[in-house]
C-alpha positions in Angstrom: -53.8 -11.7 -48.1 -52.4 -11.9 -51.6 -51.6 -15.7 -51.7 -53.3 -19.0 -51.2 -55.4 -19.8 -48.2 -53.8 -22.5 -46.0 -57.1 -23.4 -44.4 -57.1 -27.1 -43.5 -53.3 -27.4 -43.7 -50.8 -27.7 -40.9 -48.3 -25.2 -39.7 -45.2 -26.9 -38.2 -43.1 -24.7 -36.0 -39.4 -24.4 -36.8 -36.6 -23.4 -34.3 -36.9 -19.9 -35.8 -40.3 -19.4 -34.1 -38.8 -17.9 -30.9 -42.2 -17.9 -29.1 -42.4 -20.6 -26.4 -46.2 -20.8 -26.9 -45.4 -22.4 -30.3 -42.1 -24.3 -29.6 -42.4 -27.6 -31.6 -46.1 -27.2 -32.2 -48.3 -28.4 -35.0 -51.2 -26.1 -35.8 -54.3 -26.9 -37.8 -55.4 -23.8 -39.6 -59.2 -23.4 -39.3 -59.3 -20.1 -41.1 -56.9 -18.1 -43.2 -58.1 -15.1 -45.2 -57.5 -11.3 -45.6 -58.5 -10.7 -41.9 -55.8 -13.1 -40.6 -55.6 -16.7 -39.5 -57.0 -18.9 -36.7 -55.8 -22.3 -35.8 -55.5 -25.0 -33.1 -52.3 -26.4 -31.6 -52.8 -30.1 -32.0 -50.0 -31.4 -29.8 -50.4 -29.7 -26.4 -52.4 -32.0 -24.2 -53.0 -30.8 -20.6 -53.4 -32.9 -17.4 -57.0 -31.8 -17.2 -59.3 -34.8 -17.9 -62.2 -33.9 -20.2 -64.4 -35.4 -17.6 -63.7 -32.4 -15.3 -64.9 -29.4 -17.4 -67.2 -31.2 -19.9 -68.3 -34.6 -18.5 -71.1 -34.9 -21.1 -68.5 -35.2 -23.9 -66.1 -37.7 -22.2 -67.8 -40.7 -23.8 -67.1 -39.4 -27.3 -63.6 -38.0 -26.5 -60.6 -39.1 -28.6 -57.7 -40.6 -26.7 -56.0 -39.1 -24.8 -59.3 -37.9 -23.1 -57.9 -34.6 -21.9 -58.4 -30.9 -22.7 -55.7 -29.6 -25.1 -54.2 -26.1 -25.2 -55.3 -24.8 -28.5 -53.2 -21.7 -28.3 -52.5 -18.6 -26.2 -55.6 -16.6 -27.3 -58.8 -16.8 -25.2 -57.8 -19.8 -23.2 -61.2 -19.6 -21.4 -63.0 -20.5 -24.6 -63.5 -24.1 -25.6 -63.4 -25.2 -29.3 -64.3 -28.7 -30.4 -62.9 -30.7 -33.2 -64.8 -33.7 -34.2 -64.6 -36.6 -36.6 -67.8 -37.3 -38.4 -68.9 -40.9 -38.9 -68.2 -42.0 -42.6 -71.8 -42.7 -43.4 -73.0 -39.2 -42.4 -73.3 -36.4 -44.9 -73.5 -33.6 -42.4 -74.8 -32.7 -39.1 -75.9 -29.6 -37.3 -73.1 -27.8 -35.6 -70.4 -29.4 -37.8 -68.1 -27.3 -40.1 -65.8 -29.5 -42.2 -62.1 -28.6 -42.3 -60.4 -31.7 -43.6 -62.4 -34.7 -44.9 -64.4 -36.0 -42.0 -62.8 -33.7 -39.5 -64.2 -30.3 -38.6 -65.1 -27.9 -35.8 -68.1 -28.8 -33.7 -70.6 -26.9 -31.6 -69.9 -28.2 -28.0 -73.2 -26.7 -26.8 -75.0 -29.5 -28.5 -76.3 -32.5 -26.5 -73.9 -35.4 -27.1 -76.9 -37.8 -27.1 -78.3 -36.0 -30.1 -75.1 -36.4 -32.1 -73.7 -39.8 -31.1 -75.0 -41.3 -34.4 -73.2 -38.5 -36.4 -70.0 -37.9 -34.5 -67.3 -40.6 -33.9 -64.8 -38.7 -31.7 -64.4 -35.2 -30.2 -61.3 -33.3 -28.9 -61.7 -30.1 -26.9 -59.2 -27.2 -27.0 -58.9 -24.4 -24.6 -58.0 -21.3 -26.6 -56.6 -20.9 -30.1 -53.8 -19.5 -32.1 -54.6 -16.3 -33.9 -52.8 -14.0 -36.4 -53.8 -10.5 -37.6 -53.9 -9.4 -41.2 -50.6 -10.5 -43.0 -49.0 -11.5 -39.7 -48.9 -15.2 -40.6 -47.5 -14.4 -44.0 -44.6 -12.4 -42.4 -43.9 -15.4 -40.0 -43.9 -17.7 -43.0 -41.5 -15.5 -44.9 -39.2 -15.4 -41.8 -39.1 -19.2 -41.8 -40.9 -19.6 -38.5 -43.4 -22.1 -39.9 -43.5 -24.8 -42.5 -46.8 -25.4 -44.2 -47.6 -29.0 -45.0 -50.7 -31.0 -45.9 -52.6 -32.4 -43.0 -53.6 -36.1 -42.8 -56.9 -36.8 -41.1 -55.0 -39.1 -38.6 -52.9 -36.1 -37.5 -55.9 -34.2 -36.1 -57.1 -36.7 -33.4 -53.9 -38.7 -33.0 -53.4 -40.9 -30.0 -49.8 -39.8 -29.4 -49.8 -36.0 -29.7 -46.3 -35.7 -28.1 -44.9 -37.4 -31.2 -46.9 -35.4 -33.8 -44.3 -32.6 -34.5 -41.6 -35.2 -35.3 -44.0 -37.5 -37.2 -45.3 -34.8 -39.5 -41.7 -33.6 -40.3 -40.4 -37.1 -40.9 -43.1 -38.0 -43.5 -42.1 -34.9 -45.5 -38.7 -36.3 -46.4 -35.4 -34.5 -47.2 -34.3 -31.7 -45.0 -37.5 -31.7 -43.1 -36.8 -35.3 -41.9 -33.5 -34.1 -40.7 -35.2 -31.2 -38.8 -37.3 -33.8 -37.0 -34.1 -35.0 -35.3 -33.2 -31.5 -34.0 -33.0 -31.6 -30.1 -35.6 -29.5 -28.3 -32.9 -27.0 -27.3 -30.5 -26.8 -30.3 -27.9 -24.8 -28.2 -27.3 -28.0 -26.3 -26.2 -29.9 -29.4 
């Protein structure tokens, strides 16, 4: 990687993406370095209630209380994002990404962290890119990189996130937010 790391920022898919796994997605980049990039799709909730696979975390789950598809890679793996309580300086198993939001070790006992963690969201799988793969996709116009807001990460209405993130950018990106899901039908 010869540029700036986009860790902690959002990738917003454009119609150029061409991969149905990422159509109208918003991805939070957890890592971005010379070895590649890793992120979580923030706006793909499933119908699987968190109570089914991880009942111990249901009480701390952010709404909607379902498992999210984090991406097409290793969908059998669970990754947790958590919001740390404002008064807490840290906590075992918490790796900050953006302000009070970070990845969280789901093998912890929820009763041991309920004083530290305010909300948790669980993702099945992740999005991954090899060395320079993301840079090539960015150059091709498949993604727009924007700053993340903490409210984006555990938002209550993930189905609106793609449109909401684009609209707040202004200009042409606001116009893009009005693009129909299938532009060929326009």
